[in-house]
Every structure is written in C-alpha cells, then in structure tokens.
C-alpha positions in Angstrom: -90.9 -20.4 17.9 -88.9 -17.2 17.4 -90.5 -14.3 15.7 -89.3 -13.2 12.2 -88.3 -9.8 13.7 -86.1 -11.5 16.3 -84.4 -13.6 13.6 -83.8 -10.6 11.5 -82.1 -8.7 14.4 -79.9 -11.7 15.1 -78.9 -12.0 11.4 -78.1 -8.2 11.2 -76.1 -8.4 14.4 -74.1 -11.3 13.0 -73.3 -9.6 9.7 -72.4 -6.4 11.5 -70.0 -8.3 13.8 -68.5 -10.2 10.8 -68.0 -7.0 8.8 -66.2 -5.4 11.8 -64.0 -8.5 12.3 -63.0 -8.6 8.6 -62.3 -4.9 8.7 -60.0 -5.3 11.6 -58.1 -8.2 9.9 -57.4 -6.1 6.7 -53.7 -4.9 6.9 -53.0 -1.3 6.1 -51.8 -0.5 2.6 -48.1 0.3 2.3 -47.2 3.9 2.3 -46.3 5.5 -1.0 -43.1 7.1 0.3 -42.1 4.8 3.2 -38.8 3.0 2.9 -39.0 -0.5 4.2 -36.1 -2.5 5.8 -38.0 -5.8 5.8 -40.5 -6.8 3.1 -42.3 -9.9 2.0 -40.5 -9.9 -1.4 -37.1 -8.2 -1.3 -35.5 -6.3 -4.1 -33.0 -8.1 -6.2 -30.5 -6.9 -8.8 -31.3 -7.6 -12.4 -29.6 -10.8 -13.5 -29.4 -12.1 -9.9 -27.1 -11.7 -7.0 -24.2 -13.7 -8.4 -24.1 -11.6 -11.6 -24.2 -8.4 -9.4 -21.3 -9.6 -7.2 -19.3 -10.3 -10.4 -20.1 -6.8 -11.6 -18.8 -5.3 -8.4 -15.6 -7.4 -8.6 -15.0 -6.7 -12.3 -15.5 -2.9 -12.0 -13.8 -2.2 -8.7 -10.9 0.2 -9.0 -8.7 -0.3 -6.0 -7.4 3.1 -5.0 -3.6 3.2 -5.5 -3.2 5.3 -2.4 -5.0 2.7 -0.3 -2.8 0.0 -1.8 0.3 1.9 -1.0 -0.7 2.1 2.6 -1.8 -1.5 2.8 -5.4 -0.5 3.6 -8.0 -3.3 3.2 -11.5 -3.9 4.5 -15.2 -4.2 3.8 -17.2 -1.1 3.3 -20.9 -1.5 4.1 -23.0 0.6 1.8 -26.7 1.2 2.1 -29.1 2.5 -0.5 -32.7 2.7 -1.4 -34.1 0.7 -4.3 -36.9 2.9 -5.7 -40.2 1.6 -7.1 -38.7 2.1 -10.6 -35.7 -0.2 -9.7 -33.2 2.7 -9.6 -30.7 3.1 -6.8 -30.9 6.2 -4.6 -29.7 7.7 -1.3 -26.4 5.8 -1.4 -24.3 6.2 1.8 -21.6 4.4 3.7 -22.8 2.7 6.9 -19.5 1.2 8.0 -16.5 3.3 6.7 -13.0 1.9 6.3 -11.0 4.7 4.7 -12.0 7.8 2.6 -10.6 6.3 -0.6 -12.3 2.9 -0.2 -15.5 4.5 0.9 -15.6 6.8 -2.1 -14.9 3.8 -4.5 -17.6 1.7 -2.9 -20.2 4.5 -3.4 -19.0 4.9 -7.0 -19.4 1.1 -7.6 -22.9 1.0 -6.2 -24.1 4.0 -8.2 -22.7 2.6 -11.4 -24.3 -0.8 -10.9 -27.3 -2.2 -12.7 -30.9 -1.6 -11.9 -32.9 -3.7 -9.5 -36.2 -5.5 -9.5 -38.1 -3.5 -6.8 -39.4 -5.0 -3.6 -43.0 -5.9 -3.0 -44.9 -5.8 0.2 -48.6 -6.8 0.6 -48.9 -7.0 -3.1 -47.7 -3.5 -3.6 -44.4 -2.3 -5.1 -42.5 -0.4 -2.4 -39.2 1.3 -1.7 -36.6 -0.8 0.2 -33.4 0.0 1.9 -30.6 -2.5 1.0 -27.2 -2.9 2.6 -24.4 -4.4 0.4 -20.8 -5.1 1.6 -18.0 -4.0 -0.8 -14.8 -5.8 0.0 -11.3 -4.5 -0.8 -8.6 -7.2 -0.6 -5.1 -6.6 -1.9 -3.1 -9.1 -3.8 0.1 -10.2 -2.0 3.2 -8.1 -2.7 1.6 -4.7 -3.0 3.7 -3.3 -0.2 7.0 -5.0 -0.7 10.0 -2.6 -0.6 13.4 -3.9 -1.5 16.8 -2.5 -0.3 20.2 -3.8 -1.4 22.1 -5.5 1.4 24.7 -2.8 1.7 22.0 -0.2 2.3 20.2 -1.9 5.2 18.4 0.5 7.5 19.5 0.8 11.1 16.4 -0.6 12.8 15.4 -3.6 15.0 12.5 -4.8 13.0 11.9 -8.6 12.7 12.5 -8.4 9.0 16.0 -6.9 9.5 16.9 -9.4 12.3 15.9 -12.3 10.0 17.8 -10.8 7.1 21.0 -10.3 9.0 21.7 -14.0 8.6 21.7 -13.5 4.9 23.4 -10.1 4.2 23.5 -10.7 0.4 19.7 -10.9 0.2 17.5 -7.8 -0.2 15.8 -6.5 3.0 12.1 -5.9 3.1 11.0 -2.7 4.9 8.2 -0.2 5.0 8.9 3.1 3.2 8.7 6.5 4.8 7.0 7.7 1.7 5.3 5.2 -0.6 5.6 5.4 -4.3 2.8 7.2 -6.3 2.1 8.3 -9.8 3.4 11.6 -10.8 0.4 14.0 -10.6 -1.6 11.6 -8.5 -3.6 8.5 -8.8 -6.4 10.0 -10.9 -4.0 11.3 -13.5 -2.5 7.9 -13.8 -5.8 6.1 -14.3 -6.9 8.9 -16.8 -3.7 8.1 -18.8 -4.5 4.4 -18.8 -8.1 5.1 -20.0 -6.9 7.5 -22.7 -4.2 5.2 -24.1 -6.0 1.9 -23.8 -6.5 0.0 -27.0 -9.3 -2.5 -26.5 -8.3 -5.8 -28.2 -10.5 -6.7 -31.1 -11.0 -10.3 -30.0 -12.1 -9.2 -26.5 -14.5 -6.7 -28.0 -16.0 -9.3 -30.3 -16.4 -11.7 -27.3 -17.7 -8.8 -25.2 -15.2 -9.6 -22.4 -14.9 -7.0 -19.7 -13.2 -6.9 -16.3 -9.9 -6.0 -14.7 -6.4 -7.4 -15.2 -4.2 -7.3 -12.1 -0.6 -6.4 -13.0 2.4 -6.5 -10.7 5.3 -4.3 -11.4 8.3 -2.7 -9.7 8.8 1.0 -9.4 12.5 1.6 -9.7 14.5 4.3 -7.8 14.3 6.5 -10.9 10.5 6.1 -11.2 10.5 3.7 -14.1 8.0 0.8 -14.1 9.7 -2.5 -14.7 9.3 -6.3 -14.3 5.6 -6.1 -15.1 3.7 -9.4 -15.0 0.0 -10.4 -14.9 -1.2 -11.9 -11.7 -4.9 -12.1 -12.6 -5.7 -12.9 -16.3 -8.7 -12.3 -18.5 -7.4 -13.6 -21.8 -8.5 -12.6 -25.4 -5.6 -10.1 -25.7 -6.5 -8.1 -22.5 -3.6 -9.4 -20.5 -1.1 -8.3 -23.2 -2.7 -4.9 -23.5 -2.6 -4.4 -19.7 1.2 -5.2 -19.8 1.7 -2.8 -22.7 0.0 0.0 -20.8 2.1 -0.5 -17.6 5.4 -0.8 -19.6 4.7 2.4 -21.5 3.2 4.3 -18.6 4.8 7.6 -17.3 7.3 7.4 -14.5 6.2 7.4 -10.9 7.6 9.2 -7.9 9.8 6.5 -6.2 9.3 5.4 -2.6 11.8 6.8 -0.1 13.3 5.4 3.0 15.4 7.6 5.3 15.5 10.2 2.6 16.7 7.9 -0.1 14.8 6.5 -3.1 14.1 2.8 -2.9 12.3 0.2 -5.1 8.7 -0.7 -4.4 6.6 -3.5 -5.8 3.0 -2.7 -6.7 -0.1 -4.5 -7.8 -2.7 -2.5 -9.7 -5.9 -3.3 -11.7 -6.2 -2.3 -15.3 -9.9 -2.0 -16.0 -11.4 -2.9 -19.4 -15.0 -1.8 -20.0 -17.0 -1.7 -23.2 
C-alpha cells in the first residue's frame, strides 16, 4: 500500500504537468496594433459585399482622359479596416494608369464603413484588397472622317473602308477631344448645374447615367443619347446637361479638327 505522502506527490506532479500543458495550448492574444492579412472572421462592408460592389459601380467616375485614350483595367487597392470599422492606409497594389489609380483610391475612401474583423474572439485590424474595374462602353474612341478627307495611311480600317468610299472612316486621333479647361472643370460644371429630379429624390435613387454624344469639329456636343438608364427623370436630366454643356476642344487628325464620339457618366448622388 502506497503511503499518503507518495500519493500526494503523484497528484501534485500530475496537476503541475496538466497546468503546464494547458498553458502551452493557450494561443497568444492578438496584438493591439498588428494588421492581419488572414483572420478567423474577416471584415465585411456594412450591408454586405453585393451592396458594396453596387456602391463602387454607382459612384465610379470614369476619368475622361482615360476614356479618350481607351485605357481600361482593374486597379487593386489595399486598405486597413480599423477596429472601429473605418478605412485607413488606402494604397494601390496593382496600378493601371494614374487617372484610374486616383479614382480607385477616391472610391474606396468614400465608401461605407465595415464591420471589423475578429481573431481569437478579439476585434482586430485587417488588411483588405479590393479590385476596382474600369470598363469602357463601346464607342468611346470612335472618330469619324468624311470620305473625301480620308487619311493617307495603311491601317486595316482604311483598307476596309476603301471599298466603300462614301462611308465615314474610323481612325485614331492625333489629339483626342477634351473639355475646355480640363476634365475636372467639366465635371464641376455638371455638378453645379445639375437639377435632381423630384421623383428620383423622393424614391432616393442614386447612380450614374451613361450618355453617348458626338463632339463636333467646332466643339459642340450633339447627338446625345442614354446608353445606361436609371429612370425616374434622371435620364432626361443627364441628356439636358450634356446638351447644354460648354463646348469641348475638338479632336484633331493631321492638324485638322475631326468629330469624336464619347461616352461619359453623369453621376447623381443625394
């Protein structure tokens, strides 16, 4: 029969071993300032990912200079979702073009708050990467020349058009059209002169209306039509704005002004 002292020593040794084992299994607490790339419960935008994606699509302002040059692509933007749900440290991870990169950063910074991430039952900071895609509508770079003013080139477009001399030719301009004073001046004019339709305001409808128009050789904006509608009076207001907008600087080819078709978004935001 074992003595009581021996039993006591065995019990103490067992409890000491168990305590050490449990202590080794306890994971370290998350750091208060560490930024995590992978967590047990990732951060999510308020309202869900679908609503967030719709926000980015509705509030995107495709830079006119990028449209004029036919620049498209996906800008990968990373940012830190803080413990409060705010977005911080926004930066471009995969740049496409300066204009698109800047617009992607503006979009992310203007977006809604997020539900912060959790890791080991603690609210933590998490780095998130969101792709912001810029895709032009067809026709944004179409330039039309009358048949009698065909350029002397050997492009595929001109070779194909030579069979139909009465049809307009499609060429790339030497200098694309642009608003007088620059893109920002034009969008500032749109914002200043915009009259938000009462019906759209009552229904709380926001978004962007894509309008196609032709910049004539004298800079007038003509042939405006809506290619992406929102309804509730917003489409008509977008057309009114384009039709009454100031003249643009026309595109040029071989030193002569030519017509250019453009597609631009008219943003409506309450």
